[in-house]
PyMOL CGO cylinders between C-alpha atoms (Angstrom):
from pymol import cmd
from pymol.cgo import CYLINDER

trace = [
    CYLINDER, 71.75, 122.90, 176.70, 74.67, 122.38, 174.07, 0.3, 1, 1, 1, 1, 1, 1,
    CYLINDER, 74.67, 122.38, 174.07, 76.69, 120.78, 176.82, 0.3, 1, 1, 1, 1, 1, 1,
    CYLINDER, 76.69, 120.78, 176.82, 74.51, 117.80, 176.72, 0.3, 1, 1, 1, 1, 1, 1,
    CYLINDER, 74.51, 117.80, 176.72, 75.54, 117.09, 173.22, 0.3, 1, 1, 1, 1, 1, 1,
    CYLINDER, 75.54, 117.09, 173.22, 79.37, 117.46, 173.90, 0.3, 1, 1, 1, 1, 1, 1,
    CYLINDER, 79.37, 117.46, 173.90, 81.17, 114.06, 173.51, 0.3, 1, 1, 1, 1, 1, 1,
    CYLINDER, 81.17, 114.06, 173.51, 83.49, 114.21, 176.49, 0.3, 1, 1, 1, 1, 1, 1,
    CYLINDER, 83.49, 114.21, 176.49, 86.11, 111.93, 174.94, 0.3, 1, 1, 1, 1, 1, 1,
    CYLINDER, 86.11, 111.93, 174.94, 86.30, 114.02, 171.88, 0.3, 1, 1, 1, 1, 1, 1,
    CYLINDER, 86.30, 114.02, 171.88, 86.64, 117.26, 174.02, 0.3, 1, 1, 1, 1, 1, 1,
    CYLINDER, 86.64, 117.26, 174.02, 89.50, 115.58, 176.11, 0.3, 1, 1, 1, 1, 1, 1,
    CYLINDER, 89.50, 115.58, 176.11, 91.25, 114.21, 173.02, 0.3, 1, 1, 1, 1, 1, 1,
    CYLINDER, 91.25, 114.21, 173.02, 91.07, 117.62, 171.42, 0.3, 1, 1, 1, 1, 1, 1,
    CYLINDER, 91.07, 117.62, 171.42, 92.57, 119.32, 174.41, 0.3, 1, 1, 1, 1, 1, 1,
    CYLINDER, 92.57, 119.32, 174.41, 95.28, 116.71, 174.73, 0.3, 1, 1, 1, 1, 1, 1,
    CYLINDER, 95.28, 116.71, 174.73, 96.24, 116.87, 170.94, 0.3, 1, 1, 1, 1, 1, 1,
    CYLINDER, 96.24, 116.87, 170.94, 96.28, 120.67, 170.91, 0.3, 1, 1, 1, 1, 1, 1,
    CYLINDER, 96.28, 120.67, 170.91, 98.54, 120.68, 174.01, 0.3, 1, 1, 1, 1, 1, 1,
    CYLINDER, 98.54, 120.68, 174.01, 100.65, 118.09, 172.30, 0.3, 1, 1, 1, 1, 1, 1,
    CYLINDER, 100.65, 118.09, 172.30, 101.31, 119.74, 169.28, 0.3, 1, 1, 1, 1, 1, 1,
    CYLINDER, 101.31, 119.74, 169.28, 101.80, 123.21, 171.02, 0.3, 1, 1, 1, 1, 1, 1,
    CYLINDER, 101.80, 123.21, 171.02, 104.58, 121.20, 172.91, 0.3, 1, 1, 1, 1, 1, 1,
    CYLINDER, 104.58, 121.20, 172.91, 105.15, 123.71, 175.70, 0.3, 1, 1, 1, 1, 1, 1,
    CYLINDER, 105.15, 123.71, 175.70, 107.47, 121.34, 177.48, 0.3, 1, 1, 1, 1, 1, 1,
    CYLINDER, 107.47, 121.34, 177.48, 109.88, 121.39, 174.37, 0.3, 1, 1, 1, 1, 1, 1,
    CYLINDER, 109.88, 121.39, 174.37, 109.68, 125.22, 174.48, 0.3, 1, 1, 1, 1, 1, 1,
    CYLINDER, 109.68, 125.22, 174.48, 111.09, 125.44, 178.06, 0.3, 1, 1, 1, 1, 1, 1,
    CYLINDER, 111.09, 125.44, 178.06, 114.72, 125.54, 177.11, 0.3, 1, 1, 1, 1, 1, 1,
    CYLINDER, 114.72, 125.54, 177.11, 114.07, 128.48, 174.63, 0.3, 1, 1, 1, 1, 1, 1,
    CYLINDER, 114.07, 128.48, 174.63, 111.80, 130.40, 177.31, 0.3, 1, 1, 1, 1, 1, 1,
    CYLINDER, 111.80, 130.40, 177.31, 114.44, 129.99, 180.02, 0.3, 1, 1, 1, 1, 1, 1,
    CYLINDER, 114.44, 129.99, 180.02, 117.07, 131.24, 177.78, 0.3, 1, 1, 1, 1, 1, 1,
    CYLINDER, 117.07, 131.24, 177.78, 115.22, 134.24, 176.67, 0.3, 1, 1, 1, 1, 1, 1,
    CYLINDER, 115.22, 134.24, 176.67, 114.08, 135.33, 180.03, 0.3, 1, 1, 1, 1, 1, 1,
    CYLINDER, 114.08, 135.33, 180.03, 117.27, 134.23, 181.98, 0.3, 1, 1, 1, 1, 1, 1,
    CYLINDER, 117.27, 134.23, 181.98, 118.20, 137.72, 183.05, 0.3, 1, 1, 1, 1, 1, 1,
    CYLINDER, 118.20, 137.72, 183.05, 114.66, 138.97, 183.86, 0.3, 1, 1, 1, 1, 1, 1,
    CYLINDER, 114.66, 138.97, 183.86, 113.05, 139.34, 187.17, 0.3, 1, 1, 1, 1, 1, 1,
    CYLINDER, 113.05, 139.34, 187.17, 110.66, 136.91, 188.62, 0.3, 1, 1, 1, 1, 1, 1,
    CYLINDER, 110.66, 136.91, 188.62, 107.73, 139.38, 188.15, 0.3, 1, 1, 1, 1, 1, 1,
    CYLINDER, 107.73, 139.38, 188.15, 108.48, 140.23, 184.67, 0.3, 1, 1, 1, 1, 1, 1,
    CYLINDER, 108.48, 140.23, 184.67, 108.90, 136.70, 183.74, 0.3, 1, 1, 1, 1, 1, 1,
    CYLINDER, 108.90, 136.70, 183.74, 105.39, 135.88, 184.93, 0.3, 1, 1, 1, 1, 1, 1,
    CYLINDER, 105.39, 135.88, 184.93, 104.03, 139.01, 182.99, 0.3, 1, 1, 1, 1, 1, 1,
    CYLINDER, 104.03, 139.01, 182.99, 105.65, 137.28, 179.81, 0.3, 1, 1, 1, 1, 1, 1,
    CYLINDER, 105.65, 137.28, 179.81, 103.80, 134.13, 180.63, 0.3, 1, 1, 1, 1, 1, 1,
    CYLINDER, 103.80, 134.13, 180.63, 100.48, 135.70, 181.09, 0.3, 1, 1, 1, 1, 1, 1,
    CYLINDER, 100.48, 135.70, 181.09, 100.85, 137.79, 177.89, 0.3, 1, 1, 1, 1, 1, 1,
    CYLINDER, 100.85, 137.79, 177.89, 102.05, 134.81, 175.81, 0.3, 1, 1, 1, 1, 1, 1,
    CYLINDER, 102.05, 134.81, 175.81, 99.18, 132.54, 177.09, 0.3, 1, 1, 1, 1, 1, 1,
    CYLINDER, 99.18, 132.54, 177.09, 96.51, 135.14, 176.32, 0.3, 1, 1, 1, 1, 1, 1,
    CYLINDER, 96.51, 135.14, 176.32, 98.12, 135.77, 172.93, 0.3, 1, 1, 1, 1, 1, 1,
    CYLINDER, 98.12, 135.77, 172.93, 97.83, 131.87, 172.24, 0.3, 1, 1, 1, 1, 1, 1,
    CYLINDER, 97.83, 131.87, 172.24, 94.09, 131.73, 173.34, 0.3, 1, 1, 1, 1, 1, 1,
    CYLINDER, 94.09, 131.73, 173.34, 93.44, 134.66, 171.11, 0.3, 1, 1, 1, 1, 1, 1,
    CYLINDER, 93.44, 134.66, 171.11, 95.17, 133.00, 168.12, 0.3, 1, 1, 1, 1, 1, 1,
    CYLINDER, 95.17, 133.00, 168.12, 93.46, 129.67, 168.76, 0.3, 1, 1, 1, 1, 1, 1,
    CYLINDER, 93.46, 129.67, 168.76, 89.89, 131.17, 169.15, 0.3, 1, 1, 1, 1, 1, 1,
    CYLINDER, 89.89, 131.17, 169.15, 90.43, 133.47, 166.26, 0.3, 1, 1, 1, 1, 1, 1,
    CYLINDER, 90.43, 133.47, 166.26, 91.23, 130.36, 164.02, 0.3, 1, 1, 1, 1, 1, 1,
    CYLINDER, 91.23, 130.36, 164.02, 87.93, 128.64, 165.36, 0.3, 1, 1, 1, 1, 1, 1,
    CYLINDER, 87.93, 128.64, 165.36, 85.80, 131.79, 164.69, 0.3, 1, 1, 1, 1, 1, 1,
    CYLINDER, 85.80, 131.79, 164.69, 86.92, 133.04, 161.33, 0.3, 1, 1, 1, 1, 1, 1,
    CYLINDER, 86.92, 133.04, 161.33, 88.93, 130.13, 160.10, 0.3, 1, 1, 1, 1, 1, 1,
    CYLINDER, 88.93, 130.13, 160.10, 86.34, 129.09, 157.53, 0.3, 1, 1, 1, 1, 1, 1,
    CYLINDER, 86.34, 129.09, 157.53, 85.76, 132.71, 156.30, 0.3, 1, 1, 1, 1, 1, 1,
    CYLINDER, 85.76, 132.71, 156.30, 89.47, 133.00, 155.79, 0.3, 1, 1, 1, 1, 1, 1,
    CYLINDER, 89.47, 133.00, 155.79, 89.25, 129.82, 153.60, 0.3, 1, 1, 1, 1, 1, 1,
    CYLINDER, 89.25, 129.82, 153.60, 86.31, 131.20, 151.83, 0.3, 1, 1, 1, 1, 1, 1,
    CYLINDER, 86.31, 131.20, 151.83, 88.00, 134.54, 151.24, 0.3, 1, 1, 1, 1, 1, 1,
    CYLINDER, 88.00, 134.54, 151.24, 90.96, 132.96, 149.62, 0.3, 1, 1, 1, 1, 1, 1,
    CYLINDER, 90.96, 132.96, 149.62, 88.94, 130.25, 147.78, 0.3, 1, 1, 1, 1, 1, 1,
    CYLINDER, 88.94, 130.25, 147.78, 90.88, 127.40, 149.46, 0.3, 1, 1, 1, 1, 1, 1,
    CYLINDER, 90.88, 127.40, 149.46, 89.13, 124.09, 149.60, 0.3, 1, 1, 1, 1, 1, 1,
    CYLINDER, 89.13, 124.09, 149.60, 88.89, 122.48, 153.10, 0.3, 1, 1, 1, 1, 1, 1,
    CYLINDER, 88.89, 122.48, 153.10, 90.57, 119.15, 151.86, 0.3, 1, 1, 1, 1, 1, 1,
    CYLINDER, 90.57, 119.15, 151.86, 93.56, 121.30, 150.35, 0.3, 1, 1, 1, 1, 1, 1,
    CYLINDER, 93.56, 121.30, 150.35, 93.81, 122.92, 153.67, 0.3, 1, 1, 1, 1, 1, 1,
    CYLINDER, 93.81, 122.92, 153.67, 93.63, 119.76, 155.59, 0.3, 1, 1, 1, 1, 1, 1,
    CYLINDER, 93.63, 119.76, 155.59, 96.42, 118.24, 153.41, 0.3, 1, 1, 1, 1, 1, 1,
    CYLINDER, 96.42, 118.24, 153.41, 98.38, 121.26, 153.86, 0.3, 1, 1, 1, 1, 1, 1,
    CYLINDER, 98.38, 121.26, 153.86, 97.99, 121.32, 157.77, 0.3, 1, 1, 1, 1, 1, 1,
    CYLINDER, 97.99, 121.32, 157.77, 98.93, 117.68, 157.76, 0.3, 1, 1, 1, 1, 1, 1,
    CYLINDER, 98.93, 117.68, 157.76, 102.09, 118.25, 156.01, 0.3, 1, 1, 1, 1, 1, 1,
    CYLINDER, 102.09, 118.25, 156.01, 102.87, 121.22, 158.39, 0.3, 1, 1, 1, 1, 1, 1,
    CYLINDER, 102.87, 121.22, 158.39, 102.24, 118.77, 161.36, 0.3, 1, 1, 1, 1, 1, 1,
    CYLINDER, 102.24, 118.77, 161.36, 104.77, 116.33, 159.78, 0.3, 1, 1, 1, 1, 1, 1,
    CYLINDER, 104.77, 116.33, 159.78, 107.22, 118.98, 159.50, 0.3, 1, 1, 1, 1, 1, 1,
    CYLINDER, 107.22, 118.98, 159.50, 106.76, 120.01, 163.12, 0.3, 1, 1, 1, 1, 1, 1,
    CYLINDER, 106.76, 120.01, 163.12, 107.15, 116.40, 164.08, 0.3, 1, 1, 1, 1, 1, 1,
    CYLINDER, 107.15, 116.40, 164.08, 110.11, 115.90, 162.23, 0.3, 1, 1, 1, 1, 1, 1,
    CYLINDER, 110.11, 115.90, 162.23, 111.77, 118.93, 164.04, 0.3, 1, 1, 1, 1, 1, 1,
    CYLINDER, 111.77, 118.93, 164.04, 110.51, 117.54, 167.33, 0.3, 1, 1, 1, 1, 1, 1,
    CYLINDER, 110.51, 117.54, 167.33, 112.09, 114.06, 166.59, 0.3, 1, 1, 1, 1, 1, 1,
    CYLINDER, 112.09, 114.06, 166.59, 115.48, 116.00, 166.26, 0.3, 1, 1, 1, 1, 1, 1,
    CYLINDER, 115.48, 116.00, 166.26, 114.62, 117.89, 169.59, 0.3, 1, 1, 1, 1, 1, 1,
    CYLINDER, 114.62, 117.89, 169.59, 114.57, 121.38, 167.85, 0.3, 1, 1, 1, 1, 1, 1,
    CYLINDER, 114.57, 121.38, 167.85, 112.55, 123.79, 169.59, 0.3, 1, 1, 1, 1, 1, 1,
    CYLINDER, 112.55, 123.79, 169.59, 112.41, 126.73, 167.00, 0.3, 1, 1, 1, 1, 1, 1,
    CYLINDER, 112.41, 126.73, 167.00, 109.30, 126.22, 164.99, 0.3, 1, 1, 1, 1, 1, 1,
    CYLINDER, 109.30, 126.22, 164.99, 109.91, 129.04, 162.58, 0.3, 1, 1, 1, 1, 1, 1,
    CYLINDER, 109.91, 129.04, 162.58, 113.36, 130.71, 161.90, 0.3, 1, 1, 1, 1, 1, 1,
    CYLINDER, 113.36, 130.71, 161.90, 113.62, 134.07, 163.07, 0.3, 1, 1, 1, 1, 1, 1,
    CYLINDER, 113.62, 134.07, 163.07, 115.62, 136.64, 161.27, 0.3, 1, 1, 1, 1, 1, 1,
    CYLINDER, 115.62, 136.64, 161.27, 118.68, 138.35, 162.97, 0.3, 1, 1, 1, 1, 1, 1,
    CYLINDER, 118.68, 138.35, 162.97, 116.78, 141.52, 163.17, 0.3, 1, 1, 1, 1, 1, 1,
    CYLINDER, 116.78, 141.52, 163.17, 113.82, 139.96, 164.76, 0.3, 1, 1, 1, 1, 1, 1,
    CYLINDER, 113.82, 139.96, 164.76, 116.12, 138.41, 167.41, 0.3, 1, 1, 1, 1, 1, 1,
    CYLINDER, 116.12, 138.41, 167.41, 117.95, 141.65, 168.24, 0.3, 1, 1, 1, 1, 1, 1,
    CYLINDER, 117.95, 141.65, 168.24, 114.38, 143.44, 168.43, 0.3, 1, 1, 1, 1, 1, 1,
    CYLINDER, 114.38, 143.44, 168.43, 113.34, 140.69, 171.00, 0.3, 1, 1, 1, 1, 1, 1,
    CYLINDER, 113.34, 140.69, 171.00, 116.51, 141.32, 172.89, 0.3, 1, 1, 1, 1, 1, 1,
    CYLINDER, 116.51, 141.32, 172.89, 115.89, 145.07, 173.04, 0.3, 1, 1, 1, 1, 1, 1,
    CYLINDER, 115.89, 145.07, 173.04, 112.31, 144.61, 174.42, 0.3, 1, 1, 1, 1, 1, 1,
    CYLINDER, 112.31, 144.61, 174.42, 111.95, 141.41, 176.43, 0.3, 1, 1, 1, 1, 1, 1,
    CYLINDER, 111.95, 141.41, 176.43, 108.03, 141.87, 176.58, 0.3, 1, 1, 1, 1, 1, 1,
    CYLINDER, 108.03, 141.87, 176.58, 107.81, 141.31, 172.71, 0.3, 1, 1, 1, 1, 1, 1,
    CYLINDER, 107.81, 141.31, 172.71, 108.89, 137.83, 173.06, 0.3, 1, 1, 1, 1, 1, 1,
    CYLINDER, 108.89, 137.83, 173.06, 105.61, 137.11, 174.61, 0.3, 1, 1, 1, 1, 1, 1,
    CYLINDER, 105.61, 137.11, 174.61, 104.01, 137.70, 171.35, 0.3, 1, 1, 1, 1, 1, 1,
    CYLINDER, 104.01, 137.70, 171.35, 106.69, 136.67, 169.12, 0.3, 1, 1, 1, 1, 1, 1,
    CYLINDER, 106.69, 136.67, 169.12, 108.41, 134.17, 168.91, 0.3, 1, 1, 1, 1, 1, 1,
    CYLINDER, 108.41, 134.17, 168.91, 106.92, 132.81, 172.22, 0.3, 1, 1, 1, 1, 1, 1,
    CYLINDER, 106.92, 132.81, 172.22, 103.20, 132.85, 171.41, 0.3, 1, 1, 1, 1, 1, 1,
    CYLINDER, 103.20, 132.85, 171.41, 103.64, 132.78, 167.66, 0.3, 1, 1, 1, 1, 1, 1,
    CYLINDER, 103.64, 132.78, 167.66, 104.87, 130.66, 166.10, 0.3, 1, 1, 1, 1, 1, 1,
    CYLINDER, 104.87, 130.66, 166.10, 106.50, 128.58, 168.96, 0.3, 1, 1, 1, 1, 1, 1,
    CYLINDER, 106.50, 128.58, 168.96, 103.15, 127.73, 170.76, 0.3, 1, 1, 1, 1, 1, 1,
    CYLINDER, 103.15, 127.73, 170.76, 100.55, 128.78, 168.32, 0.3, 1, 1, 1, 1, 1, 1,
    CYLINDER, 100.55, 128.78, 168.32, 102.03, 127.90, 165.05, 0.3, 1, 1, 1, 1, 1, 1,
    CYLINDER, 102.03, 127.90, 165.05, 100.48, 127.11, 161.56, 0.3, 1, 1, 1, 1, 1, 1,
    CYLINDER, 100.48, 127.11, 161.56, 99.98, 123.48, 162.52, 0.3, 1, 1, 1, 1, 1, 1,
    CYLINDER, 99.98, 123.48, 162.52, 97.87, 124.28, 165.44, 0.3, 1, 1, 1, 1, 1, 1,
    CYLINDER, 97.87, 124.28, 165.44, 95.93, 127.08, 163.57, 0.3, 1, 1, 1, 1, 1, 1,
    CYLINDER, 95.93, 127.08, 163.57, 95.54, 124.68, 160.59, 0.3, 1, 1, 1, 1, 1, 1,
    CYLINDER, 95.54, 124.68, 160.59, 94.02, 122.02, 162.87, 0.3, 1, 1, 1, 1, 1, 1,
    CYLINDER, 94.02, 122.02, 162.87, 91.74, 124.31, 164.62, 0.3, 1, 1, 1, 1, 1, 1,
    CYLINDER, 91.74, 124.31, 164.62, 90.45, 125.79, 161.23, 0.3, 1, 1, 1, 1, 1, 1,
    CYLINDER, 90.45, 125.79, 161.23, 89.96, 122.41, 159.87, 0.3, 1, 1, 1, 1, 1, 1,
    CYLINDER, 89.96, 122.41, 159.87, 88.08, 121.21, 162.77, 0.3, 1, 1, 1, 1, 1, 1,
    CYLINDER, 88.08, 121.21, 162.77, 85.87, 124.29, 163.04, 0.3, 1, 1, 1, 1, 1, 1,
    CYLINDER, 85.87, 124.29, 163.04, 85.21, 124.11, 159.27, 0.3, 1, 1, 1, 1, 1, 1,
    CYLINDER, 85.21, 124.11, 159.27, 84.03, 120.57, 159.74, 0.3, 1, 1, 1, 1, 1, 1,
    CYLINDER, 84.03, 120.57, 159.74, 81.81, 121.49, 162.68, 0.3, 1, 1, 1, 1, 1, 1,
    CYLINDER, 81.81, 121.49, 162.68, 78.13, 120.94, 161.80, 0.3, 1, 1, 1, 1, 1, 1,
    CYLINDER, 78.13, 120.94, 161.80, 76.81, 122.93, 164.70, 0.3, 1, 1, 1, 1, 1, 1,
    CYLINDER, 76.81, 122.93, 164.70, 78.07, 125.80, 167.05, 0.3, 1, 1, 1, 1, 1, 1,
    CYLINDER, 78.07, 125.80, 167.05, 78.28, 123.49, 169.99, 0.3, 1, 1, 1, 1, 1, 1,
    CYLINDER, 78.28, 123.49, 169.99, 81.39, 121.78, 168.65, 0.3, 1, 1, 1, 1, 1, 1,
    CYLINDER, 81.39, 121.78, 168.65, 82.83, 125.42, 167.83, 0.3, 1, 1, 1, 1, 1, 1,
    CYLINDER, 82.83, 125.42, 167.83, 82.12, 126.28, 171.52, 0.3, 1, 1, 1, 1, 1, 1,
    CYLINDER, 82.12, 126.28, 171.52, 83.89, 122.95, 172.36, 0.3, 1, 1, 1, 1, 1, 1,
    CYLINDER, 83.89, 122.95, 172.36, 86.97, 124.10, 170.38, 0.3, 1, 1, 1, 1, 1, 1,
    CYLINDER, 86.97, 124.10, 170.38, 86.83, 127.55, 172.05, 0.3, 1, 1, 1, 1, 1, 1,
    CYLINDER, 86.83, 127.55, 172.05, 86.81, 125.86, 175.57, 0.3, 1, 1, 1, 1, 1, 1,
    CYLINDER, 86.81, 125.86, 175.57, 89.57, 123.53, 174.47, 0.3, 1, 1, 1, 1, 1, 1,
    CYLINDER, 89.57, 123.53, 174.47, 91.56, 126.49, 173.40, 0.3, 1, 1, 1, 1, 1, 1,
    CYLINDER, 91.56, 126.49, 173.40, 91.24, 128.29, 176.58, 0.3, 1, 1, 1, 1, 1, 1,
    CYLINDER, 91.24, 128.29, 176.58, 92.08, 125.19, 178.58, 0.3, 1, 1, 1, 1, 1, 1,
    CYLINDER, 92.08, 125.19, 178.58, 95.24, 124.48, 176.60, 0.3, 1, 1, 1, 1, 1, 1,
    CYLINDER, 95.24, 124.48, 176.60, 96.26, 128.28, 176.89, 0.3, 1, 1, 1, 1, 1, 1,
    CYLINDER, 96.26, 128.28, 176.89, 95.98, 127.87, 180.63, 0.3, 1, 1, 1, 1, 1, 1,
    CYLINDER, 95.98, 127.87, 180.63, 97.85, 124.46, 180.71, 0.3, 1, 1, 1, 1, 1, 1,
    CYLINDER, 97.85, 124.46, 180.71, 100.67, 126.17, 178.62, 0.3, 1, 1, 1, 1, 1, 1,
    CYLINDER, 100.67, 126.17, 178.62, 100.89, 128.81, 181.21, 0.3, 1, 1, 1, 1, 1, 1,
    CYLINDER, 100.89, 128.81, 181.21, 101.10, 126.14, 184.07, 0.3, 1, 1, 1, 1, 1, 1,
    CYLINDER, 101.10, 126.14, 184.07, 104.09, 124.43, 182.18, 0.3, 1, 1, 1, 1, 1, 1,
    CYLINDER, 104.09, 124.43, 182.18, 105.89, 127.83, 181.65, 0.3, 1, 1, 1, 1, 1, 1,
    CYLINDER, 105.89, 127.83, 181.65, 105.47, 128.71, 185.33, 0.3, 1, 1, 1, 1, 1, 1,
    CYLINDER, 105.47, 128.71, 185.33, 106.89, 125.40, 186.38, 0.3, 1, 1, 1, 1, 1, 1,
    CYLINDER, 106.89, 125.40, 186.38, 109.60, 125.69, 183.69, 0.3, 1, 1, 1, 1, 1, 1,
    CYLINDER, 109.60, 125.69, 183.69, 112.58, 125.77, 186.08, 0.3, 1, 1, 1, 1, 1, 1,
    CYLINDER, 112.58, 125.77, 186.08, 111.35, 122.79, 188.24, 0.3, 1, 1, 1, 1, 1, 1,
    CYLINDER, 111.35, 122.79, 188.24, 110.58, 120.92, 185.08, 0.3, 1, 1, 1, 1, 1, 1,
    CYLINDER, 110.58, 120.92, 185.08, 114.01, 121.37, 183.55, 0.3, 1, 1, 1, 1, 1, 1,
    CYLINDER, 114.01, 121.37, 183.55, 115.58, 120.55, 186.98, 0.3, 1, 1, 1, 1, 1, 1,
    CYLINDER, 115.58, 120.55, 186.98, 113.42, 117.46, 187.41, 0.3, 1, 1, 1, 1, 1, 1,
    CYLINDER, 113.42, 117.46, 187.41, 113.93, 115.77, 184.11, 0.3, 1, 1, 1, 1, 1, 1,
    CYLINDER, 113.93, 115.77, 184.11, 116.76, 117.78, 182.55, 0.3, 1, 1, 1, 1, 1, 1,
    CYLINDER, 116.76, 117.78, 182.55, 117.24, 118.42, 178.95, 0.3, 1, 1, 1, 1, 1, 1,
    CYLINDER, 117.24, 118.42, 178.95, 117.56, 114.71, 178.16, 0.3, 1, 1, 1, 1, 1, 1,
    CYLINDER, 117.56, 114.71, 178.16, 114.08, 114.26, 179.62, 0.3, 1, 1, 1, 1, 1, 1,
    CYLINDER, 114.08, 114.26, 179.62, 112.62, 117.09, 177.75, 0.3, 1, 1, 1, 1, 1, 1,
    CYLINDER, 112.62, 117.09, 177.75, 114.12, 115.74, 174.45, 0.3, 1, 1, 1, 1, 1, 1,
    CYLINDER, 114.12, 115.74, 174.45, 112.74, 112.41, 175.17, 0.3, 1, 1, 1, 1, 1, 1,
    CYLINDER, 112.74, 112.41, 175.17, 109.29, 113.95, 175.91, 0.3, 1, 1, 1, 1, 1, 1,
    CYLINDER, 109.29, 113.95, 175.91, 109.41, 115.88, 172.84, 0.3, 1, 1, 1, 1, 1, 1,
    CYLINDER, 109.41, 115.88, 172.84, 110.21, 113.02, 170.62, 0.3, 1, 1, 1, 1, 1, 1,
    CYLINDER, 110.21, 113.02, 170.62, 107.37, 110.82, 172.23, 0.3, 1, 1, 1, 1, 1, 1,
    CYLINDER, 107.37, 110.82, 172.23, 104.90, 113.76, 171.53, 0.3, 1, 1, 1, 1, 1, 1,
    CYLINDER, 104.90, 113.76, 171.53, 106.23, 113.80, 167.89, 0.3, 1, 1, 1, 1, 1, 1,
    CYLINDER, 106.23, 113.80, 167.89, 104.71, 110.44, 167.36, 0.3, 1, 1, 1, 1, 1, 1,
    CYLINDER, 104.71, 110.44, 167.36, 101.47, 111.53, 168.18, 0.3, 1, 1, 1, 1, 1, 1,
    CYLINDER, 101.47, 111.53, 168.18, 101.74, 114.69, 166.10, 0.3, 1, 1, 1, 1, 1, 1,
    CYLINDER, 101.74, 114.69, 166.10, 103.07, 112.73, 162.92, 0.3, 1, 1, 1, 1, 1, 1,
    CYLINDER, 103.07, 112.73, 162.92, 100.31, 110.31, 163.30, 0.3, 1, 1, 1, 1, 1, 1,
    CYLINDER, 100.31, 110.31, 163.30, 97.36, 113.00, 163.40, 0.3, 1, 1, 1, 1, 1, 1,
    CYLINDER, 97.36, 113.00, 163.40, 99.39, 114.80, 160.56, 0.3, 1, 1, 1, 1, 1, 1,
    CYLINDER, 99.39, 114.80, 160.56, 99.21, 111.49, 158.46, 0.3, 1, 1, 1, 1, 1, 1,
    CYLINDER, 99.21, 111.49, 158.46, 95.37, 111.10, 159.34, 0.3, 1, 1, 1, 1, 1, 1,
    CYLINDER, 95.37, 111.10, 159.34, 94.74, 114.72, 158.07, 0.3, 1, 1, 1, 1, 1, 1,
    CYLINDER, 94.74, 114.72, 158.07, 96.60, 113.92, 154.74, 0.3, 1, 1, 1, 1, 1, 1,
    CYLINDER, 96.60, 113.92, 154.74, 94.90, 110.71, 154.23, 0.3, 1, 1, 1, 1, 1, 1,
    CYLINDER, 94.90, 110.71, 154.23, 91.51, 112.13, 154.86, 0.3, 1, 1, 1, 1, 1, 1,
    CYLINDER, 91.51, 112.13, 154.86, 91.99, 114.96, 152.58, 0.3, 1, 1, 1, 1, 1, 1,
    CYLINDER, 91.99, 114.96, 152.58, 93.31, 112.69, 149.71, 0.3, 1, 1, 1, 1, 1, 1,
    CYLINDER, 93.31, 112.69, 149.71, 90.30, 110.25, 150.25, 0.3, 1, 1, 1, 1, 1, 1,
    CYLINDER, 90.30, 110.25, 150.25, 87.84, 113.25, 150.07, 0.3, 1, 1, 1, 1, 1, 1,
    CYLINDER, 87.84, 113.25, 150.07, 89.37, 114.57, 147.05, 0.3, 1, 1, 1, 1, 1, 1,
    CYLINDER, 89.37, 114.57, 147.05, 89.89, 111.11, 145.24, 0.3, 1, 1, 1, 1, 1, 1,
    CYLINDER, 89.89, 111.11, 145.24, 87.25, 108.89, 146.74, 0.3, 1, 1, 1, 1, 1, 1,
    CYLINDER, 87.25, 108.89, 146.74, 87.96, 106.17, 144.03, 0.3, 1, 1, 1, 1, 1, 1,
    CYLINDER, 87.96, 106.17, 144.03, 91.26, 105.72, 146.13, 0.3, 1, 1, 1, 1, 1, 1,
    CYLINDER, 91.26, 105.72, 146.13, 89.27, 104.93, 149.20, 0.3, 1, 1, 1, 1, 1, 1,
    CYLINDER, 89.27, 104.93, 149.20, 87.05, 102.27, 147.11, 0.3, 1, 1, 1, 1, 1, 1,
    CYLINDER, 87.05, 102.27, 147.11, 83.93, 104.46, 147.48, 0.3, 1, 1, 1, 1, 1, 1,
]
cmd.load_cgo(trace, "trace")
């Protein structure tokens, strides 16, 4: 019965935004570089593993995000502002067409090269596809939820986005050949505008809630 209460526009918006901030199209060059010498079947195993890992990270943020905030005594508005700042940082890198979300150490890179399957979890799933900004967004939305129906909506959105990410990575070679690196860079920069706008919205909402006098309330 909870499906009756779901706002379809909100659901679609959540899916689109989560997909945009994960930016799997921008990850294509890195994915192809890391798996260039691998077989077709192994590349698909990496995609499946990475997508499942992304779904697990997203769903965990929805289910236990609020408990994590409570455990560390972090206010929701503080976390909302922090998440907004992270989104701005991600958007800034996207504007410059940078694909690495968090710097990997030399040792981590060498370890990933030694065992190609490990790149499915890190750095591919985390932090490149399911990074701090995405998890912050889901934790904030889940904490704002007044009922379980919205949390279930977030879980469905997370699963759909993980599936869409898998589709994009499966089509990585055709996409790169079709639009080229220039097209990928342009798509990434356009997406960055959306990510930056949502980041600003998060920050402004957090500030207004913390300092209602600034909002004229």
